[in-house]
C-alpha positions as CSV (number, residue, x, y, z in Angstrom):
1,M,-14.7,-34.2,-0.1
2,S,-11.9,-32.2,0.7
3,G,-10.6,-28.7,0.1
4,I,-7.7,-25.8,0.9
5,G,-8.1,-22.7,2.0
6,K,-6.9,-20.0,0.2
7,F,-6.2,-16.3,1.0
8,P,-4.2,-13.4,-0.2
9,F,-0.7,-13.3,0.8
10,V,0.5,-9.2,-0.5
11,N,4.1,-8.0,-0.1
12,L,5.5,-4.3,-0.7
13,N,8.6,-4.1,-2.6
14,M,10.0,-2.3,0.3
15,E,10.7,-2.6,3.9
16,K,10.4,1.0,4.6
17,L,9.5,4.0,3.2
18,D,12.2,6.7,4.5
19,F,11.4,10.6,2.9
20,E,14.4,11.3,5.9
21,Q,14.6,14.9,6.5
22,L,12.1,17.2,4.1
23,T,12.2,20.9,4.9
24,V,9.0,22.4,5.8
25,G,6.7,23.4,2.6
26,K,8.9,20.8,0.3
27,S,7.8,17.4,-1.0
28,D,8.9,14.3,-2.7
29,S,7.3,11.5,-4.0
30,K,8.2,7.9,-3.4
31,T,6.7,4.9,-5.6
32,V,5.8,1.4,-4.4
33,E,4.7,-1.9,-5.7
34,L,2.2,-4.4,-3.9
35,R,2.4,-7.8,-5.0
36,N,-0.1,-10.5,-4.6
37,Y,1.9,-13.8,-4.2
38,S,-1.5,-15.6,-3.8
39,Q,-4.0,-17.6,-6.0
40,V,-6.7,-15.4,-5.3
41,K,-7.6,-11.3,-5.9
42,A,-6.3,-9.1,-3.2
43,Q,-8.5,-6.1,-2.3
44,W,-6.1,-3.3,-0.3
45,V,-7.0,-0.2,1.2
46,V,-4.7,2.8,2.5
47,T,-6.4,5.0,5.2
48,Q,-4.6,8.2,5.9
49,I,-4.2,9.4,9.4
50,N,-4.9,13.1,10.2
51,D,-3.8,13.8,13.6
52,D,-4.3,17.4,13.8
53,G,-7.0,18.5,11.6
54,K,-5.0,20.7,9.9
55,D,-2.8,19.1,7.0
56,L,-2.0,15.7,5.6
57,S,1.2,14.2,6.1
58,F,0.9,12.4,2.8
59,E,-1.5,11.9,-0.5
60,L,-1.6,8.9,-2.5
61,S,-2.3,8.7,-6.6
62,K,-4.6,5.6,-5.4
63,S,-5.7,4.6,-2.4
64,S,-7.4,0.9,-2.7
65,G,-7.4,-1.6,-5.3
66,V,-7.6,-5.1,-6.1
67,I,-4.6,-7.2,-7.2
68,P,-5.1,-10.2,-9.5
69,P,-3.6,-13.5,-8.3
70,G,0.2,-13.4,-9.0
71,G,-0.2,-9.8,-10.4
72,S,1.1,-6.3,-8.7
């Protein structure tokens, strides 16, 4: 008996997410795509960091999910 181990290989469609300089009170939005290049499903989660307890630096339309093999 033999086997090959499979694990998720997920890639983001950009190297850096840059909002440049935003004026206080203004907002901007960016869209990113995660792609799963492996042959197994890939679970993902984004956790927000709230460093001062007062406001959040970003919000997400979706913060977790499962990407099927070869999908995005």
